[in-house]
PyMOL Python script that loads the backbone (N, CA, C, O; Angstrom):
from pymol import cmd

cmd.read_pdbstr("""\
ATOM      1  N   MET A   1     -19.467  40.586 -17.196  1.00  0.00           N
ATOM      2  CA  MET A   1     -18.328  39.743 -16.942  1.00  0.00           C
ATOM      3  C   MET A   1     -18.770  38.376 -16.423  1.00  0.00           C
ATOM      4  O   MET A   1     -18.112  37.373 -16.702  1.00  0.00           O
ATOM      5  N   ALA A   2     -19.858  38.318 -15.684  1.00  0.00           N
ATOM      6  CA  ALA A   2     -20.351  37.052 -15.150  1.00  0.00           C
ATOM      7  C   ALA A   2     -20.808  36.139 -16.282  1.00  0.00           C
ATOM      8  O   ALA A   2     -20.747  34.915 -16.161  1.00  0.00           O
ATOM      9  N   GLU A   3     -21.266  36.731 -17.378  1.00  0.00           N
ATOM     10  CA  GLU A   3     -21.730  35.922 -18.505  1.00  0.00           C
ATOM     11  C   GLU A   3     -20.579  35.180 -19.167  1.00  0.00           C
ATOM     12  O   GLU A   3     -20.768  34.056 -19.632  1.00  0.00           O
ATOM     13  N   LYS A   4     -19.398  35.771 -19.224  1.00  0.00           N
ATOM     14  CA  LYS A   4     -18.246  35.126 -19.853  1.00  0.00           C
ATOM     15  C   LYS A   4     -17.818  33.893 -19.066  1.00  0.00           C
ATOM     16  O   LYS A   4     -17.567  32.846 -19.664  1.00  0.00           O
ATOM     17  N   THR A   5     -17.728  33.989 -17.747  1.00  0.00           N
ATOM     18  CA  THR A   5     -17.295  32.842 -16.950  1.00  0.00           C
ATOM     19  C   THR A   5     -18.352  31.754 -16.959  1.00  0.00           C
ATOM     20  O   THR A   5     -18.013  30.572 -16.901  1.00  0.00           O
ATOM     21  N   GLY A   6     -19.613  32.119 -17.030  1.00  0.00           N
ATOM     22  CA  GLY A   6     -20.690  31.139 -17.070  1.00  0.00           C
ATOM     23  C   GLY A   6     -20.670  30.331 -18.359  1.00  0.00           C
ATOM     24  O   GLY A   6     -21.052  29.160 -18.352  1.00  0.00           O
ATOM     25  N   SER A   7     -20.239  30.921 -19.454  1.00  0.00           N
ATOM     26  CA  SER A   7     -20.236  30.205 -20.727  1.00  0.00           C
ATOM     27  C   SER A   7     -19.078  29.204 -20.804  1.00  0.00           C
ATOM     28  O   SER A   7     -19.144  28.260 -21.591  1.00  0.00           O
ATOM     29  N   LYS A   8     -18.022  29.389 -20.006  1.00  0.00           N
ATOM     30  CA  LYS A   8     -16.885  28.468 -20.026  1.00  0.00           C
ATOM     31  C   LYS A   8     -17.108  27.275 -19.091  1.00  0.00           C
ATOM     32  O   LYS A   8     -16.417  26.266 -19.232  1.00  0.00           O
ATOM     33  N   GLN A   9     -18.023  27.352 -18.168  1.00  0.00           N
ATOM     34  CA  GLN A   9     -18.236  26.293 -17.190  1.00  0.00           C
ATOM     35  C   GLN A   9     -18.621  24.952 -17.812  1.00  0.00           C
ATOM     36  O   GLN A   9     -18.049  23.936 -17.417  1.00  0.00           O
ATOM     37  N   PRO A  10     -19.547  24.891 -18.751  1.00  0.00           N
ATOM     38  CA  PRO A  10     -19.918  23.584 -19.306  1.00  0.00           C
ATOM     39  C   PRO A  10     -18.728  22.871 -19.951  1.00  0.00           C
ATOM     40  O   PRO A  10     -18.619  21.651 -19.835  1.00  0.00           O
ATOM     41  N   GLY A  11     -17.854  23.582 -20.613  1.00  0.00           N
ATOM     42  CA  GLY A  11     -16.671  22.976 -21.223  1.00  0.00           C
ATOM     43  C   GLY A  11     -15.712  22.423 -20.187  1.00  0.00           C
ATOM     44  O   GLY A  11     -15.139  21.349 -20.369  1.00  0.00           O
ATOM     45  N   LYS A  12     -15.537  23.164 -19.090  1.00  0.00           N
ATOM     46  CA  LYS A  12     -14.647  22.702 -18.022  1.00  0.00           C
ATOM     47  C   LYS A  12     -15.217  21.464 -17.343  1.00  0.00           C
ATOM     48  O   LYS A  12     -14.484  20.527 -17.026  1.00  0.00           O
ATOM     49  N   ILE A  13     -16.504  21.466 -17.126  1.00  0.00           N
ATOM     50  CA  ILE A  13     -17.148  20.317 -16.473  1.00  0.00           C
ATOM     51  C   ILE A  13     -17.054  19.094 -17.372  1.00  0.00           C
ATOM     52  O   ILE A  13     -16.764  17.995 -16.901  1.00  0.00           O
ATOM     53  N   LYS A  14     -17.297  19.280 -18.653  1.00  0.00           N
ATOM     54  CA  LYS A  14     -17.221  18.177 -19.607  1.00  0.00           C
ATOM     55  C   LYS A  14     -15.794  17.624 -19.670  1.00  0.00           C
ATOM     56  O   LYS A  14     -15.597  16.409 -19.712  1.00  0.00           O
ATOM     57  N   ALA A  15     -14.818  18.506 -19.676  1.00  0.00           N
ATOM     58  CA  ALA A  15     -13.417  18.079 -19.718  1.00  0.00           C
ATOM     59  C   ALA A  15     -13.044  17.348 -18.429  1.00  0.00           C
ATOM     60  O   ALA A  15     -12.304  16.365 -18.463  1.00  0.00           O
ATOM     61  N   PHE A  16     -13.548  17.820 -17.309  1.00  0.00           N
ATOM     62  CA  PHE A  16     -13.255  17.186 -16.021  1.00  0.00           C
ATOM     63  C   PHE A  16     -13.783  15.753 -15.996  1.00  0.00           C
ATOM     64  O   PHE A  16     -13.045  14.824 -15.666  1.00  0.00           O
ATOM     65  N   PHE A  17     -15.048  15.572 -16.342  1.00  0.00           N
ATOM     66  CA  PHE A  17     -15.628  14.232 -16.325  1.00  0.00           C
ATOM     67  C   PHE A  17     -15.062  13.368 -17.445  1.00  0.00           C
ATOM     68  O   PHE A  17     -14.977  12.148 -17.304  1.00  0.00           O
ATOM     69  N   GLY A  18     -14.677  13.985 -18.547  1.00  0.00           N
ATOM     70  CA  GLY A  18     -14.004  13.236 -19.615  1.00  0.00           C
ATOM     71  C   GLY A  18     -12.661  12.706 -19.153  1.00  0.00           C
ATOM     72  O   GLY A  18     -12.266  11.599 -19.518  1.00  0.00           O
ATOM     73  N   GLY A  19     -11.949  13.503 -18.340  1.00  0.00           N
ATOM     74  CA  GLY A  19     -10.666  13.065 -17.783  1.00  0.00           C
ATOM     75  C   GLY A  19     -10.846  11.911 -16.818  1.00  0.00           C
ATOM     76  O   GLY A  19     -10.038  10.982 -16.798  1.00  0.00           O
ATOM     77  N   ILE A  20     -11.901  11.963 -16.017  1.00  0.00           N
ATOM     78  CA  ILE A  20     -12.175  10.870 -15.080  1.00  0.00           C
ATOM     79  C   ILE A  20     -12.497   9.592 -15.852  1.00  0.00           C
ATOM     80  O   ILE A  20     -12.015   8.517 -15.495  1.00  0.00           O
ATOM     81  N   ALA A  21     -13.300   9.700 -16.896  1.00  0.00           N
ATOM     82  CA  ALA A  21     -13.648   8.532 -17.703  1.00  0.00           C
ATOM     83  C   ALA A  21     -12.406   7.946 -18.360  1.00  0.00           C
ATOM     84  O   ALA A  21     -12.246   6.726 -18.413  1.00  0.00           O
ATOM     85  N   LYS A  22     -11.519   8.815 -18.862  1.00  0.00           N
ATOM     86  CA  LYS A  22     -10.274   8.342 -19.483  1.00  0.00           C
ATOM     87  C   LYS A  22      -9.410   7.631 -18.458  1.00  0.00           C
ATOM     88  O   LYS A  22      -8.789   6.617 -18.779  1.00  0.00           O
ATOM     89  N   TYR A  23      -9.355   8.132 -17.243  1.00  0.00           N
ATOM     90  CA  TYR A  23      -8.578   7.490 -16.180  1.00  0.00           C
ATOM     91  C   TYR A  23      -9.063   6.060 -15.952  1.00  0.00           C
ATOM     92  O   TYR A  23      -8.252   5.137 -15.871  1.00  0.00           O
ATOM     93  N   PHE A  24     -10.377   5.870 -15.847  1.00  0.00           N
ATOM     94  CA  PHE A  24     -10.910   4.532 -15.601  1.00  0.00           C
ATOM     95  C   PHE A  24     -10.713   3.614 -16.808  1.00  0.00           C
ATOM     96  O   PHE A  24     -10.466   2.420 -16.634  1.00  0.00           O
ATOM     97  N   ARG A  25     -10.817   4.142 -18.019  1.00  0.00           N
ATOM     98  CA  ARG A  25     -10.553   3.323 -19.216  1.00  0.00           C
ATOM     99  C   ARG A  25      -9.097   2.876 -19.237  1.00  0.00           C
ATOM    100  O   ARG A  25      -8.805   1.712 -19.510  1.00  0.00           O
ATOM    101  N   ASP A  26      -8.184   3.801 -18.947  1.00  0.00           N
ATOM    102  CA  ASP A  26      -6.757   3.475 -18.914  1.00  0.00           C
ATOM    103  C   ASP A  26      -6.436   2.474 -17.810  1.00  0.00           C
ATOM    104  O   ASP A  26      -5.622   1.570 -17.998  1.00  0.00           O
ATOM    105  N   THR A  27      -7.074   2.641 -16.672  1.00  0.00           N
ATOM    106  CA  THR A  27      -6.860   1.711 -15.556  1.00  0.00           C
ATOM    107  C   THR A  27      -7.314   0.313 -15.934  1.00  0.00           C
ATOM    108  O   THR A  27      -6.610  -0.661 -15.669  1.00  0.00           O
ATOM    109  N   LYS A  28      -8.476   0.204 -16.548  1.00  0.00           N
ATOM    110  CA  LYS A  28      -8.995  -1.102 -16.976  1.00  0.00           C
ATOM    111  C   LYS A  28      -8.050  -1.738 -17.987  1.00  0.00           C
ATOM    112  O   LYS A  28      -7.794  -2.941 -17.926  1.00  0.00           O
ATOM    113  N   SER A  29      -7.539  -0.953 -18.901  1.00  0.00           N
ATOM    114  CA  SER A  29      -6.610  -1.458 -19.906  1.00  0.00           C
ATOM    115  C   SER A  29      -5.323  -1.970 -19.266  1.00  0.00           C
ATOM    116  O   SER A  29      -4.819  -3.025 -19.650  1.00  0.00           O
ATOM    117  N   GLU A  30      -4.787  -1.233 -18.298  1.00  0.00           N
ATOM    118  CA  GLU A  30      -3.554  -1.648 -17.627  1.00  0.00           C
ATOM    119  C   GLU A  30      -3.761  -2.890 -16.768  1.00  0.00           C
ATOM    120  O   GLU A  30      -2.868  -3.731 -16.668  1.00  0.00           O
ATOM    121  N   MET A  31      -4.932  -3.010 -16.148  1.00  0.00           N
ATOM    122  CA  MET A  31      -5.208  -4.178 -15.313  1.00  0.00           C
ATOM    123  C   MET A  31      -5.253  -5.456 -16.137  1.00  0.00           C
ATOM    124  O   MET A  31      -4.970  -6.534 -15.615  1.00  0.00           O
ATOM    125  N   LYS A  32      -5.602  -5.357 -17.410  1.00  0.00           N
ATOM    126  CA  LYS A  32      -5.609  -6.531 -18.285  1.00  0.00           C
ATOM    127  C   LYS A  32      -4.190  -7.005 -18.575  1.00  0.00           C
ATOM    128  O   LYS A  32      -3.987  -8.177 -18.894  1.00  0.00           O
ATOM    129  N   LYS A  33      -3.202  -6.113 -18.470  1.00  0.00           N
ATOM    130  CA  LYS A  33      -1.808  -6.451 -18.764  1.00  0.00           C
ATOM    131  C   LYS A  33      -1.086  -7.074 -17.564  1.00  0.00           C
ATOM    132  O   LYS A  33       0.015  -7.603 -17.716  1.00  0.00           O
ATOM    133  N   VAL A  34      -1.683  -7.017 -16.395  1.00  0.00           N
ATOM    134  CA  VAL A  34      -1.036  -7.502 -15.176  1.00  0.00           C
ATOM    135  C   VAL A  34      -0.902  -9.017 -15.222  1.00  0.00           C
ATOM    136  O   VAL A  34      -1.831  -9.724 -15.613  1.00  0.00           O
ATOM    137  N   SER A  35       0.263  -9.505 -14.818  1.00  0.00           N
ATOM    138  CA  SER A  35       0.485 -10.946 -14.730  1.00  0.00           C
ATOM    139  C   SER A  35       0.161 -11.372 -13.294  1.00  0.00           C
ATOM    140  O   SER A  35       0.966 -11.178 -12.384  1.00  0.00           O
ATOM    141  N   TRP A  36      -1.019 -11.952 -13.106  1.00  0.00           N
ATOM    142  CA  TRP A  36      -1.466 -12.313 -11.770  1.00  0.00           C
ATOM    143  C   TRP A  36      -0.843 -13.638 -11.342  1.00  0.00           C
ATOM    144  O   TRP A  36      -0.701 -14.544 -12.163  1.00  0.00           O
ATOM    145  N   PRO A  37      -0.468 -13.765 -10.062  1.00  0.00           N
ATOM    146  CA  PRO A  37       0.113 -15.027  -9.588  1.00  0.00           C
ATOM    147  C   PRO A  37      -0.952 -16.113  -9.469  1.00  0.00           C
ATOM    148  O   PRO A  37      -2.143 -15.833  -9.335  1.00  0.00           O
ATOM    149  N   SER A  38      -0.486 -17.362  -9.521  1.00  0.00           N
ATOM    150  CA  SER A  38      -1.418 -18.474  -9.372  1.00  0.00           C
ATOM    151  C   SER A  38      -1.769 -18.635  -7.891  1.00  0.00           C
ATOM    152  O   SER A  38      -1.143 -18.029  -7.021  1.00  0.00           O
ATOM    153  N   LYS A  39      -2.772 -19.455  -7.625  1.00  0.00           N
ATOM    154  CA  LYS A  39      -3.196 -19.687  -6.245  1.00  0.00           C
ATOM    155  C   LYS A  39      -2.058 -20.318  -5.445  1.00  0.00           C
ATOM    156  O   LYS A  39      -1.857 -19.983  -4.278  1.00  0.00           O
ATOM    157  N   LYS A  40      -1.316 -21.229  -6.070  1.00  0.00           N
ATOM    158  CA  LYS A  40      -0.195 -21.891  -5.395  1.00  0.00           C
ATOM    159  C   LYS A  40       0.895 -20.878  -5.026  1.00  0.00           C
ATOM    160  O   LYS A  40       1.451 -20.942  -3.930  1.00  0.00           O
ATOM    161  N   GLN A  41       1.200 -19.951  -5.928  1.00  0.00           N
ATOM    162  CA  GLN A  41       2.211 -18.922  -5.648  1.00  0.00           C
ATOM    163  C   GLN A  41       1.769 -18.026  -4.500  1.00  0.00           C
ATOM    164  O   GLN A  41       2.580 -17.653  -3.652  1.00  0.00           O
ATOM    165  N   VAL A  42       0.492 -17.681  -4.470  1.00  0.00           N
ATOM    166  CA  VAL A  42      -0.025 -16.823  -3.410  1.00  0.00           C
ATOM    167  C   VAL A  42       0.098 -17.527  -2.056  1.00  0.00           C
ATOM    168  O   VAL A  42       0.505 -16.918  -1.066  1.00  0.00           O
ATOM    169  N   ILE A  43      -0.255 -18.808  -2.022  1.00  0.00           N
ATOM    170  CA  ILE A  43      -0.170 -19.571  -0.772  1.00  0.00           C
ATOM    171  C   ILE A  43       1.281 -19.683  -0.323  1.00  0.00           C
ATOM    172  O   ILE A  43       1.584 -19.471   0.851  1.00  0.00           O
ATOM    173  N   ASN A  44       2.185 -20.015  -1.249  1.00  0.00           N
ATOM    174  CA  ASN A  44       3.605 -20.130  -0.899  1.00  0.00           C
ATOM    175  C   ASN A  44       4.171 -18.807  -0.386  1.00  0.00           C
ATOM    176  O   ASN A  44       4.887 -18.783   0.615  1.00  0.00           O
ATOM    177  N   ASN A  45       3.856 -17.718  -1.063  1.00  0.00           N
ATOM    178  CA  ASN A  45       4.355 -16.404  -0.637  1.00  0.00           C
ATOM    179  C   ASN A  45       3.784 -16.014   0.723  1.00  0.00           C
ATOM    180  O   ASN A  45       4.482 -15.412   1.538  1.00  0.00           O
ATOM    181  N   THR A  46       2.528 -16.351   0.973  1.00  0.00           N
ATOM    182  CA  THR A  46       1.911 -16.051   2.265  1.00  0.00           C
ATOM    183  C   THR A  46       2.605 -16.813   3.382  1.00  0.00           C
ATOM    184  O   THR A  46       2.853 -16.260   4.454  1.00  0.00           O
ATOM    185  N   ILE A  47       2.918 -18.080   3.136  1.00  0.00           N
ATOM    186  CA  ILE A  47       3.618 -18.883   4.148  1.00  0.00           C
ATOM    187  C   ILE A  47       5.001 -18.306   4.412  1.00  0.00           C
ATOM    188  O   ILE A  47       5.419 -18.215   5.566  1.00  0.00           O
ATOM    189  N   VAL A  48       5.717 -17.916   3.366  1.00  0.00           N
ATOM    190  CA  VAL A  48       7.050 -17.326   3.533  1.00  0.00           C
ATOM    191  C   VAL A  48       6.964 -16.052   4.362  1.00  0.00           C
ATOM    192  O   VAL A  48       7.779 -15.845   5.262  1.00  0.00           O
ATOM    193  N   VAL A  49       6.003 -15.208   4.075  1.00  0.00           N
ATOM    194  CA  VAL A  49       5.853 -13.953   4.824  1.00  0.00           C
ATOM    195  C   VAL A  49       5.549 -14.243   6.290  1.00  0.00           C
ATOM    196  O   VAL A  49       6.122 -13.605   7.173  1.00  0.00           O
ATOM    197  N   CYS A  50       4.662 -15.190   6.563  1.00  0.00           N
ATOM    198  CA  CYS A  50       4.319 -15.526   7.951  1.00  0.00           C
ATOM    199  C   CYS A  50       5.519 -16.064   8.705  1.00  0.00           C
ATOM    200  O   CYS A  50       5.720 -15.715   9.869  1.00  0.00           O
ATOM    201  N   VAL A  51       6.326 -16.909   8.064  1.00  0.00           N
ATOM    202  CA  VAL A  51       7.522 -17.467   8.716  1.00  0.00           C
ATOM    203  C   VAL A  51       8.533 -16.353   9.008  1.00  0.00           C
ATOM    204  O   VAL A  51       9.103 -16.304  10.099  1.00  0.00           O
ATOM    205  N   VAL A  52       8.753 -15.473   8.050  1.00  0.00           N
ATOM    206  CA  VAL A  52       9.710 -14.372   8.256  1.00  0.00           C
ATOM    207  C   VAL A  52       9.228 -13.449   9.377  1.00  0.00           C
ATOM    208  O   VAL A  52      10.034 -13.001  10.192  1.00  0.00           O
ATOM    209  N   VAL A  53       7.947 -13.162   9.427  1.00  0.00           N
ATOM    210  CA  VAL A  53       7.407 -12.316  10.491  1.00  0.00           C
ATOM    211  C   VAL A  53       7.579 -12.999  11.842  1.00  0.00           C
ATOM    212  O   VAL A  53       7.929 -12.342  12.822  1.00  0.00           O
ATOM    213  N   LEU A  54       7.340 -14.296  11.907  1.00  0.00           N
ATOM    214  CA  LEU A  54       7.494 -15.038  13.151  1.00  0.00           C
ATOM    215  C   LEU A  54       8.954 -15.040  13.611  1.00  0.00           C
ATOM    216  O   LEU A  54       9.232 -14.813  14.789  1.00  0.00           O
ATOM    217  N   ILE A  55       9.877 -15.293  12.698  1.00  0.00           N
ATOM    218  CA  ILE A  55      11.301 -15.266  13.048  1.00  0.00           C
ATOM    219  C   ILE A  55      11.711 -13.876  13.512  1.00  0.00           C
ATOM    220  O   ILE A  55      12.451 -13.745  14.487  1.00  0.00           O
ATOM    221  N   SER A  56      11.248 -12.849  12.836  1.00  0.00           N
ATOM    222  CA  SER A  56      11.574 -11.466  13.231  1.00  0.00           C
ATOM    223  C   SER A  56      11.020 -11.151  14.618  1.00  0.00           C
ATOM    224  O   SER A  56      11.686 -10.497  15.420  1.00  0.00           O
ATOM    225  N   ALA A  57       9.807 -11.612  14.900  1.00  0.00           N
ATOM    226  CA  ALA A  57       9.195 -11.361  16.208  1.00  0.00           C
ATOM    227  C   ALA A  57       9.993 -12.040  17.314  1.00  0.00           C
ATOM    228  O   ALA A  57      10.208 -11.452  18.374  1.00  0.00           O
ATOM    229  N   VAL A  58      10.431 -13.273  17.078  1.00  0.00           N
ATOM    230  CA  VAL A  58      11.231 -13.989  18.079  1.00  0.00           C
ATOM    231  C   VAL A  58      12.571 -13.278  18.289  1.00  0.00           C
ATOM    232  O   VAL A  58      13.029 -13.140  19.424  1.00  0.00           O
ATOM    233  N   ALA A  59      13.194 -12.832  17.208  1.00  0.00           N
ATOM    234  CA  ALA A  59      14.475 -12.124  17.322  1.00  0.00           C
ATOM    235  C   ALA A  59      14.307 -10.822  18.098  1.00  0.00           C
ATOM    236  O   ALA A  59      15.140 -10.505  18.947  1.00  0.00           O
ATOM    237  N   ILE A  60      13.262 -10.072  17.830  1.00  0.00           N
ATOM    238  CA  ILE A  60      13.028  -8.806  18.548  1.00  0.00           C
ATOM    239  C   ILE A  60      12.719  -9.086  20.013  1.00  0.00           C
ATOM    240  O   ILE A  60      13.178  -8.354  20.890  1.00  0.00           O
ATOM    241  N   LEU A  61      11.951 -10.130  20.290  1.00  0.00           N
ATOM    242  CA  LEU A  61      11.650 -10.509  21.668  1.00  0.00           C
ATOM    243  C   LEU A  61      12.930 -10.853  22.425  1.00  0.00           C
ATOM    244  O   LEU A  61      13.109 -10.433  23.568  1.00  0.00           O
ATOM    245  N   ALA A  62      13.825 -11.621  21.785  1.00  0.00           N
ATOM    246  CA  ALA A  62      15.091 -12.000  22.430  1.00  0.00           C
ATOM    247  C   ALA A  62      15.959 -10.774  22.689  1.00  0.00           C
ATOM    248  O   ALA A  62      16.530 -10.629  23.770  1.00  0.00           O
ATOM    249  N   LEU A  63      16.057  -9.897  21.701  1.00  0.00           N
ATOM    250  CA  LEU A  63      16.866  -8.681  21.891  1.00  0.00           C
ATOM    251  C   LEU A  63      16.272  -7.784  22.974  1.00  0.00           C
ATOM    252  O   LEU A  63      17.009  -7.191  23.762  1.00  0.00           O
ATOM    253  N   ASP A  64      14.952  -7.684  23.016  1.00  0.00           N
ATOM    254  CA  ASP A  64      14.293  -6.875  24.044  1.00  0.00           C
ATOM    255  C   ASP A  64      14.597  -7.430  25.434  1.00  0.00           C
ATOM    256  O   ASP A  64      14.883  -6.670  26.359  1.00  0.00           O
ATOM    257  N   ALA A  65      14.534  -8.751  25.580  1.00  0.00           N
ATOM    258  CA  ALA A  65      14.834  -9.368  26.871  1.00  0.00           C
ATOM    259  C   ALA A  65      16.294  -9.148  27.241  1.00  0.00           C
ATOM    260  O   ALA A  65      16.606  -8.844  28.393  1.00  0.00           O
ATOM    261  N   LEU A  66      17.185  -9.299  26.271  1.00  0.00           N
ATOM    262  CA  LEU A  66      18.620  -9.107  26.521  1.00  0.00           C
ATOM    263  C   LEU A  66      18.923  -7.674  26.939  1.00  0.00           C
ATOM    264  O   LEU A  66      19.604  -7.448  27.939  1.00  0.00           O
ATOM    265  N   PHE A  67      18.423  -6.710  26.178  1.00  0.00           N
ATOM    266  CA  PHE A  67      18.683  -5.310  26.505  1.00  0.00           C
ATOM    267  C   PHE A  67      17.989  -4.907  27.802  1.00  0.00           C
ATOM    268  O   PHE A  67      18.518  -4.095  28.561  1.00  0.00           O
ATOM    269  N   GLY A  68      16.813  -5.467  28.062  1.00  0.00           N
ATOM    270  CA  GLY A  68      16.122  -5.172  29.331  1.00  0.00           C
ATOM    271  C   GLY A  68      16.917  -5.676  30.524  1.00  0.00           C
ATOM    272  O   GLY A  68      17.013  -4.998  31.547  1.00  0.00           O
ATOM    273  N   ALA A  69      17.485  -6.865  30.391  1.00  0.00           N
ATOM    274  CA  ALA A  69      18.319  -7.403  31.467  1.00  0.00           C
ATOM    275  C   ALA A  69      19.577  -6.555  31.649  1.00  0.00           C
ATOM    276  O   ALA A  69      19.986  -6.294  32.781  1.00  0.00           O
ATOM    277  N   ALA A  70      20.189  -6.127  30.557  1.00  0.00           N
ATOM    278  CA  ALA A  70      21.398  -5.307  30.637  1.00  0.00           C
ATOM    279  C   ALA A  70      21.095  -3.973  31.316  1.00  0.00           C
ATOM    280  O   ALA A  70      21.866  -3.520  32.162  1.00  0.00           O
ATOM    281  N   VAL A  71      19.994  -3.351  30.956  1.00  0.00           N
ATOM    282  CA  VAL A  71      19.613  -2.083  31.575  1.00  0.00           C
ATOM    283  C   VAL A  71      19.301  -2.311  33.053  1.00  0.00           C
ATOM    284  O   VAL A  71      19.638  -1.483  33.900  1.00  0.00           O
ATOM    285  N   GLY A  72      18.662  -3.429  33.353  1.00  0.00           N
ATOM    286  CA  GLY A  72      18.360  -3.752  34.751  1.00  0.00           C
ATOM    287  C   GLY A  72      19.632  -3.903  35.584  1.00  0.00           C
ATOM    288  O   GLY A  72      19.674  -3.479  36.738  1.00  0.00           O
ATOM    289  N   LEU A  73      20.656  -4.500  35.006  1.00  0.00           N
ATOM    290  CA  LEU A  73      21.933  -4.629  35.707  1.00  0.00           C
ATOM    291  C   LEU A  73      22.614  -3.272  35.891  1.00  0.00           C
ATOM    292  O   LEU A  73      23.236  -3.019  36.923  1.00  0.00           O
ATOM    293  N   LEU A  74      22.494  -2.411  34.893  1.00  0.00           N
ATOM    294  CA  LEU A  74      23.135  -1.098  34.956  1.00  0.00           C
ATOM    295  C   LEU A  74      22.490  -0.202  36.017  1.00  0.00           C
ATOM    296  O   LEU A  74      23.183   0.518  36.736  1.00  0.00           O
ATOM    297  N   ILE A  75      21.187  -0.252  36.107  1.00  0.00           N
ATOM    298  CA  ILE A  75      20.540   0.625  37.100  1.00  0.00           C
ATOM    299  C   ILE A  75      20.426  -0.052  38.449  1.00  0.00           C
ATOM    300  O   ILE A  75      20.073   0.595  39.435  1.00  0.00           O
ATOM    301  N   GLY A  76      20.710  -1.312  38.512  1.00  0.00           N
ATOM    302  CA  GLY A  76      20.673  -2.007  39.790  1.00  0.00           C
ATOM    303  C   GLY A  76      19.282  -2.380  40.246  1.00  0.00           C
ATOM    304  O   GLY A  76      19.035  -2.461  41.449  1.00  0.00           O
ATOM    305  N   ALA A  77      18.395  -2.601  39.353  1.00  0.00           N
ATOM    306  CA  ALA A  77      17.032  -2.940  39.736  1.00  0.00           C
ATOM    307  C   ALA A  77      16.906  -4.415  40.057  1.00  0.00           C
ATOM    308  O   ALA A  77      15.821  -4.882  40.401  1.00  0.00           O
TER     309      ALA A  77
END
""", "prot")
cmd.dss("prot")
cmd.show_as("cartoon", "prot")
cmd.util.cbc("prot")
cmd.orient("prot")
């Protein structure tokens, strides 16, 4: 019985590595289809993200201070 399973191993190994090779070929093919942004678009999007993060941080800071003061008044600290 051990001889039967041993004879199927090379086919399984070949299929496994063949699947990995196909994955990388397909990935390379799909990456060629991607529409990459220009350097100017990347810079503009980065600035927009930084501004939104900064505004969000200021808003959270203000709300934290407001709620902290309200809780302080409620507990009498």
